[in-house]
N, C-alpha and C positions, 0 to 999 in steps of 0.2 A: 502494500499499498505505499508505503515509504517510499518509494523507487517509483509509483506510478506518482503520487503529488509534486515528485520533483519534475517529473517529467509536463506533468500540465504546465507547471509554474514558468518554466523555460520556453513551452508551447504561447504560451499568454504572452508572454514577453517580448517574442520575434513576433509575436502579432501585432501588437503595441506598437514593435518596432519600423513595424513595416508603412504601418498606417498613420505613423507619424513622414515615415517620407514621405508618400503620398498627399498629406495634405498641408506640411510644407511647404511642399515643393506648388500645391495649384493655392493655397492660399496666402504663403510668405507665415516665415516666421509670430511677424508682429502682429498677424494676425489670425493669430490661429492660439486656442486656448485648450486646456485638455478636457473639456466635455466634445471641442471639433474632434480630439484624437481617439476619446472611446467613443465617440456616433462611428465615426470611421469604423472602426475597431470591432464593434459590434459587444462593448464591453462596461460596466460603471466604470465613473469616472474615480471608484474606491479601490478597483482593483491595479488602473492604473500605478496608485499614490502606493501599492503594495510594491510596488517593485521602483518607483522613481518618486524623488520626494517634488520636484516641482519642475516646468516645462523647459529648464535650464537647464538640471539635471539631465533628461530623457534627451534634448539637441545634443548632452556632453556622449550617450552614450552613443547614437548614431551614429554621431560620427569618429569616433572609436571605431565603433562596427568595421569600418567601412574604408574612410578617409584614409587618417594617422596613418593605418596597415598601409593602404596603401603607399603615404610617403617612405614609411622605416622599408619597404620592401622593392623598392626606385634600385633597378638596376646597374650599379657607381660600377659597378666591375667593368660595362660595358665599356666606358671610359679609360678601362684602363687593361685592356685586352691586347697583348706584344701580337695578338698575330693578325691585326690591322695597323694601318696605317690613324697616325693620330685623325686627322680630318675622317674619315671612315668609321671611327669611336665614336664623334659627335653625332656624325648619322644614325647610328646606329643606337645609341642611348636618344635621341628626339623617337627615331620611330617607335623605340619600345616606351617610353612616358603617354605619346598621343593610341600606342596601341591599346594599353593597359586601360586606361578609361572607357575607349570604345567598345573593350570588350565586355564591362565588368556594369550591368544596368544599374544593378543598385549605387555604386562609385557614379557613375554618369550622374543622376538622381542628386546626389547628397553632391554634389561639388555645382551644379546647377542651384543649389541652396546657398551653400554657402559665399557661391561666387553674384548669384543676385536678386538671392532675398533673405538676406540673415543679418543685423546688423551687428559689426562688432565691436563691444560698450559694456560695460560694469565688467560682471566677471569674465565673459567673450572676450573684451580685452587681454586678456591674458594668452586667449590664440593667437591672436595679430604676435607677439613676440615669437612664441612659435613658426609661425609664417618666416619671419624674417630670420632664424636660427636659419633653418631648414633654407632659404634661397641665400645664404648667404655657405653654408656647406657646397650646394650648387657651383656656386660661381668661383671659390676656388677650385673647386676639382675642372670646373670648364677649362680655368686659365691654367692651371699643369698641362691639359689637354694641348692646350693651342700653343703653350712651350714648346713641347712635344713637337706638334705643327713645324713651330718654326725651326727646331734642331733637326727636324727630316729636312730642310728648305722647301715646304711646304706651304705654309704660309703665307699669304701677299705681304710682301718688304712693309707697305707702308700702313700695316696693320699689327697695329702693338695686341700681342696675347690679351693682357685687360682688359682690351677693347670689343676686343672679339666672344671676349666670355661672353660681358655686361649685352653684347647685340644679342647673342646665340639667346643668354636669357628674357634678352626683353620680345627676343622672337617667340622661344619657346611659349613664355605668358599670354600672348595677344594671341599666338595659334589657340591654345588651350580653349578663352575666355571666348576667341567668334567658334570654334569649333560646339561648347557650350550653348551656347546663344540661339545657334538650330542654324544661320547663315546659308541659304541654301547653297552661294557657289563652293562650300566648304563641305558639300553632305558627298558628293562624288569618290566611290571605291580608290581611285587615283589618284584627287587632289594633293592629300596631304605627303604622299611620298614624292610626288614630281615638288610640292614648297619645300617640303626638308633638303632633299634633290636639291634645288634651286640656290639655297640658303647657303647651304654647304660647299658649291662651286664658287661660290661669290665669297669666299672667303681663301682661298686657293690662286694660288701661283698664279698671271694669265699663262699663259700656253707664250712659250720665248722665255719669259724668266726662271725658268727649270726644264731641265732633260726630261725629268720624269711628269707631267703632270700630274697629281690626283686622281682619280678615278674611285668615287664612293661605291666600296663594299658593299654584296647583301649581306642583309642581316644574317 
């Protein structure tokens, strides 16, 4: 009986989180109450309080379930793969990041909520500090990768590794945001790889500046 009760509790918690994802996405976090979530989940508001103290705790649990593990599992090793040249490593990493979001509908929905339908104020202001920390980590890894591209003679001589890293970080952030926004031009299957290839090629030495111009390798 205890085992069944625990399983039922876990099932109810998952049901609440699934309903919260949808309601936050449809209404926005600020316009959503626990009553809205309870109605969507087909349970009482008291059942929600058994699992979560308030809406903020529920939102945090929803993020921890999907978005935070996504950040933690980003395959930074793609930026260190010595089997590929440095610019190809950048390409493979960018493809992996965007592909991971597209492959997980729950992650896609939560990132839409966090990007467009959530205010990072009060207790959630601390989440912005986490995003800053992760972005600084990404910037440092990209800068090291572009420094390697400079040593390989593949990075444009007029483009410092630090600036190349910052440009790529801005490119990735904008690409993800527009993809989440649902911009029609970005929905065709081949568009994202083509954009990433174009971005990486713009980092490379022009033909004639190197005897072996970089050609992005397959992921």
